[in-house]
The first five atom37 places (N, CA, C, CB, O) and aatype in JSON, in Angstrom:
{
  "aatype": [12, 19, 16, 3, 10, 13, 16, 16, 10, 6, 5, 11, 10, 6, 10, 19, 10, 7, 5, 9, 0, 11, 10, 11, 6, 0, 2, 0, 0, 10, 5, 11, 15, 10, 7, 6, 11, 3, 5, 0, 10, 11, 3, 0, 6, 12, 0, 10, 0, 11, 19, 15, 5, 6, 1, 6, 12, 9, 1, 5, 1, 9, 3, 11, 9, 10, 2, 1, 10, 11, 9, 9, 3, 16, 7, 6, 15, 0],
  "atom_mask": [
    [1, 1, 1, 1, 1],
    [1, 1, 1, 1, 1],
    [1, 1, 1, 1, 1],
    [1, 1, 1, 1, 1],
    [1, 1, 1, 1, 1],
    [1, 1, 1, 1, 1],
    [1, 1, 1, 1, 1],
    [1, 1, 1, 1, 1],
    [1, 1, 1, 1, 1],
    [1, 1, 1, 1, 1],
    [1, 1, 1, 1, 1],
    [1, 1, 1, 1, 1],
    [1, 1, 1, 1, 1],
    [1, 1, 1, 1, 1],
    [1, 1, 1, 1, 1],
    [1, 1, 1, 1, 1],
    [1, 1, 1, 1, 1],
    [1, 1, 1, 0, 1],
    [1, 1, 1, 1, 1],
    [1, 1, 1, 1, 1],
    [1, 1, 1, 1, 1],
    [1, 1, 1, 1, 1],
    [1, 1, 1, 1, 1],
    [1, 1, 1, 1, 1],
    [1, 1, 1, 1, 1],
    [1, 1, 1, 1, 1],
    [1, 1, 1, 1, 1],
    [1, 1, 1, 1, 1],
    [1, 1, 1, 1, 1],
    [1, 1, 1, 1, 1],
    [1, 1, 1, 1, 1],
    [1, 1, 1, 1, 1],
    [1, 1, 1, 1, 1],
    [1, 1, 1, 1, 1],
    [1, 1, 1, 0, 1],
    [1, 1, 1, 1, 1],
    [1, 1, 1, 1, 1],
    [1, 1, 1, 1, 1],
    [1, 1, 1, 1, 1],
    [1, 1, 1, 1, 1],
    [1, 1, 1, 1, 1],
    [1, 1, 1, 1, 1],
    [1, 1, 1, 1, 1],
    [1, 1, 1, 1, 1],
    [1, 1, 1, 1, 1],
    [1, 1, 1, 1, 1],
    [1, 1, 1, 1, 1],
    [1, 1, 1, 1, 1],
    [1, 1, 1, 1, 1],
    [1, 1, 1, 1, 1],
    [1, 1, 1, 1, 1],
    [1, 1, 1, 1, 1],
    [1, 1, 1, 1, 1],
    [1, 1, 1, 1, 1],
    [1, 1, 1, 1, 1],
    [1, 1, 1, 1, 1],
    [1, 1, 1, 1, 1],
    [1, 1, 1, 1, 1],
    [1, 1, 1, 1, 1],
    [1, 1, 1, 1, 1],
    [1, 1, 1, 1, 1],
    [1, 1, 1, 1, 1],
    [1, 1, 1, 1, 1],
    [1, 1, 1, 1, 1],
    [1, 1, 1, 1, 1],
    [1, 1, 1, 1, 1],
    [1, 1, 1, 1, 1],
    [1, 1, 1, 1, 1],
    [1, 1, 1, 1, 1],
    [1, 1, 1, 1, 1],
    [1, 1, 1, 1, 1],
    [1, 1, 1, 1, 1],
    [1, 1, 1, 1, 1],
    [1, 1, 1, 1, 1],
    [1, 1, 1, 0, 1],
    [1, 1, 1, 1, 1],
    [1, 1, 1, 1, 1],
    [1, 1, 1, 1, 1]
  ],
  "atom_positions": [
    [[-24.43, -29.42, 62.32], [-23.19, -29.66, 63.05], [-22.91, -31.16, 63.1], [-23.27, -29.07, 64.46], [-21.79, -31.58, 62.81]],
    [[-23.89, -31.98, 63.47], [-23.7, -33.42, 63.54], [-23.46, -33.97, 62.14], [-24.92, -34.1, 64.19], [-22.65, -34.88, 61.97]],
    [[-24.15, -33.44, 61.15], [-23.96, -33.91, 59.78], [-22.56, -33.6, 59.3], [-24.99, -33.29, 58.84], [-21.98, -34.37, 58.52]],
    [[-22.0, -32.48, 59.73], [-20.62, -32.15, 59.37], [-19.65, -33.18, 59.95], [-20.26, -30.73, 59.86], [-18.68, -33.56, 59.3]],
    [[-19.9, -33.61, 61.17], [-19.05, -34.62, 61.8], [-19.13, -35.95, 61.04], [-19.46, -34.83, 63.27], [-18.12, -36.61, 60.81]],
    [[-20.35, -36.32, 60.64], [-20.51, -37.55, 59.87], [-19.83, -37.43, 58.5], [-22.0, -37.87, 59.7], [-19.22, -38.39, 58.02]],
    [[-19.94, -36.28, 57.91], [-19.3, -36.05, 56.61], [-17.78, -36.16, 56.75], [-19.69, -34.67, 56.04], [-17.12, -36.8, 55.93]],
    [[-17.24, -35.55, 57.78], [-15.8, -35.62, 58.03], [-15.38, -37.06, 58.31], [-15.41, -34.71, 59.23], [-14.36, -37.53, 57.79]],
    [[-16.17, -37.76, 59.11], [-15.88, -39.16, 59.43], [-15.92, -40.02, 58.17], [-16.88, -39.68, 60.46], [-15.05, -40.87, 57.97]],
    [[-16.93, -39.81, 57.32], [-17.04, -40.57, 56.07], [-15.85, -40.28, 55.16], [-18.35, -40.23, 55.35], [-15.32, -41.19, 54.51]],
    [[-15.43, -39.04, 55.1], [-14.28, -38.68, 54.26], [-13.01, -39.37, 54.76], [-14.08, -37.15, 54.24], [-12.22, -39.9, 53.97]],
    [[-12.83, -39.35, 56.06], [-11.65, -40.0, 56.64], [-11.71, -41.51, 56.43], [-11.53, -39.67, 58.14], [-10.69, -42.15, 56.14]],
    [[-12.9, -42.08, 56.57], [-13.06, -43.51, 56.35], [-12.75, -43.86, 54.9], [-14.5, -43.95, 56.71], [-12.06, -44.85, 54.65]],
    [[-13.22, -43.09, 53.96], [-12.93, -43.32, 52.55], [-11.43, -43.21, 52.27], [-13.71, -42.33, 51.67], [-10.87, -43.99, 51.5]],
    [[-10.8, -42.25, 52.91], [-9.36, -42.08, 52.76], [-8.61, -43.31, 53.28], [-8.89, -40.82, 53.5], [-7.7, -43.81, 52.62]],
    [[-9.01, -43.78, 54.46], [-8.37, -44.96, 55.05], [-8.62, -46.19, 54.19], [-8.89, -45.2, 56.49], [-7.7, -46.97, 53.95]],
    [[-9.84, -46.37, 53.72], [-10.16, -47.51, 52.87], [-9.38, -47.46, 51.56], [-11.67, -47.55, 52.59], [-8.93, -48.49, 51.05]],
    [[-9.22, -46.26, 51.02], [-8.41, -46.1, 49.8], [-6.96, -46.47, 50.05], [0.0, 0.0, 0.0], [-6.32, -47.12, 49.22]],
    [[-6.44, -46.06, 51.18], [-5.05, -46.39, 51.53], [-4.89, -47.9, 51.72], [-4.62, -45.64, 52.8], [-3.89, -48.48, 51.32]],
    [[-5.88, -48.53, 52.35], [-5.84, -49.97, 52.55], [-5.82, -50.69, 51.2], [-7.04, -50.45, 53.41], [-5.06, -51.63, 51.0]],
    [[-6.66, -50.24, 50.28], [-6.7, -50.85, 48.96], [-5.36, -50.71, 48.25], [-7.82, -50.22, 48.11], [-4.88, -51.66, 47.63]],
    [[-4.77, -49.52, 48.34], [-3.46, -49.31, 47.71], [-2.39, -50.2, 48.35], [-3.05, -47.83, 47.83], [-1.54, -50.76, 47.65]],
    [[-2.44, -50.32, 49.67], [-1.48, -51.17, 50.37], [-1.65, -52.64, 49.99], [-1.62, -51.0, 51.89], [-0.67, -53.37, 49.86]],
    [[-2.91, -53.07, 49.82], [-3.15, -54.45, 49.39], [-2.58, -54.69, 47.99], [-4.66, -54.77, 49.41], [-1.98, -55.73, 47.73]],
    [[-2.76, -53.73, 47.1], [-2.22, -53.85, 45.75], [-0.69, -53.88, 45.79], [-2.71, -52.69, 44.87], [-0.06, -54.68, 45.1]],
    [[-0.11, -53.0, 46.59], [1.35, -52.97, 46.71], [1.87, -54.28, 47.31], [1.8, -51.77, 47.59], [2.89, -54.81, 46.87]],
    [[1.15, -54.8, 48.3], [1.54, -56.06, 48.91], [1.47, -57.2, 47.89], [0.64, -56.38, 50.13], [2.38, -58.03, 47.83]],
    [[0.42, -57.23, 47.1], [0.28, -58.27, 46.07], [1.42, -58.17, 45.06], [-1.08, -58.15, 45.35], [1.98, -59.19, 44.64]],
    [[1.77, -56.95, 44.66], [2.88, -56.76, 43.72], [4.19, -57.21, 44.34], [2.98, -55.29, 43.28], [5.02, -57.83, 43.66]],
    [[4.4, -56.91, 45.6], [5.62, -57.34, 46.28], [5.67, -58.86, 46.42], [5.71, -56.68, 47.67], [6.73, -59.46, 46.26]],
    [[4.54, -59.47, 46.72], [4.49, -60.93, 46.83], [4.81, -61.58, 45.49], [3.1, -61.39, 47.32], [5.53, -62.58, 45.43]],
    [[4.28, -61.0, 44.41], [4.57, -61.53, 43.08], [6.05, -61.39, 42.76], [3.72, -60.8, 42.02], [6.68, -62.32, 42.26]],
    [[6.6, -60.23, 43.06], [8.02, -59.98, 42.82], [8.88, -60.94, 43.64], [8.38, -58.52, 43.14], [9.88, -61.47, 43.15]],
    [[8.5, -61.14, 44.88], [9.23, -62.06, 45.75], [9.19, -63.48, 45.18], [8.65, -62.04, 47.17], [10.21, -64.19, 45.18]],
    [[8.04, -63.89, 44.71], [7.91, -65.21, 44.1], [8.81, -65.36, 42.88], [0.0, 0.0, 0.0], [9.45, -66.39, 42.69]],
    [[8.85, -64.32, 42.06], [9.7, -64.34, 40.87], [11.17, -64.4, 41.26], [9.43, -63.11, 39.99], [11.95, -65.13, 40.65]],
    [[11.54, -63.64, 42.26], [12.94, -63.64, 42.71], [13.31, -64.97, 43.34], [13.18, -62.5, 43.71], [14.42, -65.46, 43.15]],
    [[12.38, -65.57, 44.09], [12.63, -66.9, 44.66], [12.87, -67.92, 43.55], [11.45, -67.34, 45.54], [13.77, -68.75, 43.64]],
    [[12.05, -67.84, 42.5], [12.21, -68.78, 41.39], [13.53, -68.54, 40.68], [11.05, -68.64, 40.4], [14.22, -69.49, 40.3]],
    [[13.9, -67.27, 40.49], [15.17, -66.95, 39.85], [16.34, -67.48, 40.7], [15.31, -65.43, 39.64], [17.32, -67.98, 40.16]],
    [[16.22, -67.36, 42.01], [17.26, -67.87, 42.91], [17.36, -69.39, 42.79], [16.96, -67.47, 44.37], [18.46, -69.94, 42.73]],
    [[16.22, -70.07, 42.77], [16.23, -71.53, 42.62], [16.88, -71.93, 41.29], [14.8, -72.1, 42.72], [17.66, -72.88, 41.23]],
    [[16.53, -71.2, 40.24], [17.12, -71.49, 38.93], [18.63, -71.28, 38.95], [16.48, -70.6, 37.85], [19.38, -72.09, 38.4]],
    [[19.07, -70.21, 39.59], [20.5, -69.93, 39.68], [21.21, -71.0, 40.51], [20.74, -68.53, 40.29], [22.32, -71.42, 40.18]],
    [[20.58, -71.43, 41.6], [21.18, -72.48, 42.43], [21.29, -73.79, 41.65], [20.35, -72.69, 43.71], [22.29, -74.5, 41.77]],
    [[20.28, -74.11, 40.85], [20.33, -75.32, 40.05], [21.43, -75.22, 38.99], [18.97, -75.58, 39.38], [22.15, -76.19, 38.75]],
    [[21.56, -74.04, 38.37], [22.61, -73.85, 37.38], [23.98, -73.97, 38.02], [22.46, -72.48, 36.69], [24.89, -74.58, 37.45]],
    [[24.14, -73.39, 39.19], [25.41, -73.48, 39.91], [25.73, -74.92, 40.27], [25.37, -72.61, 41.17], [26.88, -75.36, 40.13]],
    [[24.74, -75.66, 40.72], [24.96, -77.07, 41.06], [25.38, -77.85, 39.82], [23.69, -77.69, 41.68], [26.25, -78.71, 39.89]],
    [[24.75, -77.55, 38.7], [25.1, -78.24, 37.45], [26.54, -77.91, 37.04], [24.13, -77.84, 36.32], [27.29, -78.8, 36.65]],
    [[26.91, -76.65, 37.13], [28.27, -76.24, 36.78], [29.27, -76.89, 37.73], [28.41, -74.7, 36.82], [30.33, -77.35, 37.29]],
    [[28.95, -76.94, 39.0], [29.85, -77.56, 39.97], [30.02, -79.05, 39.68], [29.32, -77.37, 41.41], [31.12, -79.59, 39.77]],
    [[28.92, -79.69, 39.34], [28.98, -81.11, 39.01], [29.82, -81.34, 37.75], [27.56, -81.68, 38.81], [30.65, -82.25, 37.7]],
    [[29.62, -80.5, 36.75], [30.41, -80.63, 35.52], [31.89, -80.38, 35.8], [29.9, -79.64, 34.44], [32.75, -81.09, 35.28]],
    [[32.17, -79.4, 36.62], [33.56, -79.09, 36.97], [34.21, -80.27, 37.69], [33.62, -77.83, 37.85], [35.37, -80.6, 37.43]],
    [[33.46, -80.91, 38.58], [33.99, -82.06, 39.3], [34.26, -83.22, 38.34], [33.0, -82.5, 40.4], [35.27, -83.91, 38.46]],
    [[33.36, -83.43, 37.39], [33.57, -84.49, 36.41], [34.82, -84.21, 35.56], [32.33, -84.64, 35.5], [35.6, -85.12, 35.28]],
    [[34.99, -82.97, 35.17], [36.17, -82.59, 34.39], [37.44, -82.79, 35.21], [36.07, -81.12, 33.92], [38.44, -83.29, 34.7]],
    [[37.39, -82.39, 36.48], [38.55, -82.58, 37.34], [38.92, -84.05, 37.46], [38.28, -81.99, 38.73], [40.1, -84.41, 37.41]],
    [[37.92, -84.9, 37.61], [38.17, -86.33, 37.71], [38.77, -86.89, 36.42], [36.87, -87.07, 38.04], [39.68, -87.72, 36.46]],
    [[38.28, -86.43, 35.29], [38.83, -86.89, 34.02], [40.27, -86.44, 33.84], [37.97, -86.39, 32.85], [41.11, -87.19, 33.35]],
    [[40.54, -85.2, 34.24], [41.92, -84.69, 34.15], [42.84, -85.5, 35.07], [41.98, -83.17, 34.52], [43.96, -85.84, 34.69]],
    [[42.35, -85.8, 36.28], [43.14, -86.62, 37.21], [43.45, -87.99, 36.6], [42.4, -86.79, 38.55], [44.57, -88.48, 36.72]],
    [[42.45, -88.6, 35.96], [42.68, -89.9, 35.32], [43.74, -89.8, 34.23], [41.37, -90.44, 34.73], [44.64, -90.63, 34.14]],
    [[43.62, -88.76, 33.41], [44.59, -88.56, 32.32], [45.98, -88.36, 32.88], [44.19, -87.36, 31.45], [46.94, -88.95, 32.39]],
    [[46.1, -87.52, 33.92], [47.41, -87.27, 34.53], [47.98, -88.55, 35.13], [47.29, -86.19, 35.61], [49.18, -88.81, 35.01]],
    [[47.14, -89.34, 35.77], [47.61, -90.61, 36.33], [48.08, -91.55, 35.23], [46.5, -91.28, 37.16], [49.09, -92.24, 35.39]],
    [[47.37, -91.59, 34.13], [47.8, -92.44, 33.02], [49.13, -91.95, 32.44], [46.73, -92.47, 31.92], [49.99, -92.75, 32.08]],
    [[49.29, -90.62, 32.37], [50.55, -90.07, 31.88], [51.7, -90.4, 32.84], [50.43, -88.55, 31.7], [52.82, -90.65, 32.4]],
    [[51.41, -90.4, 34.14], [52.44, -90.75, 35.12], [52.87, -92.2, 34.93], [51.93, -90.52, 36.57], [54.05, -92.52, 35.0]],
    [[51.9, -93.07, 34.68], [52.21, -94.48, 34.47], [53.07, -94.65, 33.22], [50.9, -95.3, 34.34], [54.05, -95.4, 33.22]],
    [[52.69, -93.92, 32.16], [53.49, -94.0, 30.92], [54.89, -93.46, 31.16], [52.8, -93.21, 29.77], [55.87, -94.06, 30.72]],
    [[54.98, -92.33, 31.85], [56.28, -91.72, 32.13], [57.12, -92.63, 33.01], [56.11, -90.35, 32.81], [58.32, -92.79, 32.78]],
    [[56.51, -93.24, 34.0], [57.23, -94.14, 34.9], [57.66, -95.4, 34.14], [56.34, -94.52, 36.13], [58.75, -95.92, 34.38]],
    [[56.84, -95.89, 33.25], [57.18, -97.07, 32.47], [58.35, -96.81, 31.53], [0.0, 0.0, 0.0], [59.18, -97.7, 31.33]],
    [[58.44, -95.63, 30.96], [59.53, -95.3, 30.05], [60.82, -95.06, 30.81], [59.17, -94.07, 29.21], [61.91, -95.3, 30.28]],
    [[60.72, -94.58, 32.05], [61.91, -94.29, 32.83], [62.61, -95.56, 33.31], [61.56, -93.41, 34.01], [63.82, -95.59, 33.48]],
    [[61.82, -96.62, 33.52], [62.39, -97.85, 34.09], [63.16, -98.65, 33.12], [61.35, -98.7, 34.65], [63.69, -99.7, 33.48]]
  ]
}
């Protein structure tokens, strides 16, 4: 009778330990995935910043060109 209780306890303990091991593996996989997603987010943010910077430079160049055209247009009108 006592040995049956120990056997049942050992079985339950093995089951719990197995579940803990599986949860640790799942946690490690999730941590890895999170790290990869964080890196992908950082890469996307850097790409967005680069595109925004390029867009701003283009806008400034267009503004310069338009201002020069205004000067030429104003000079011809006078």
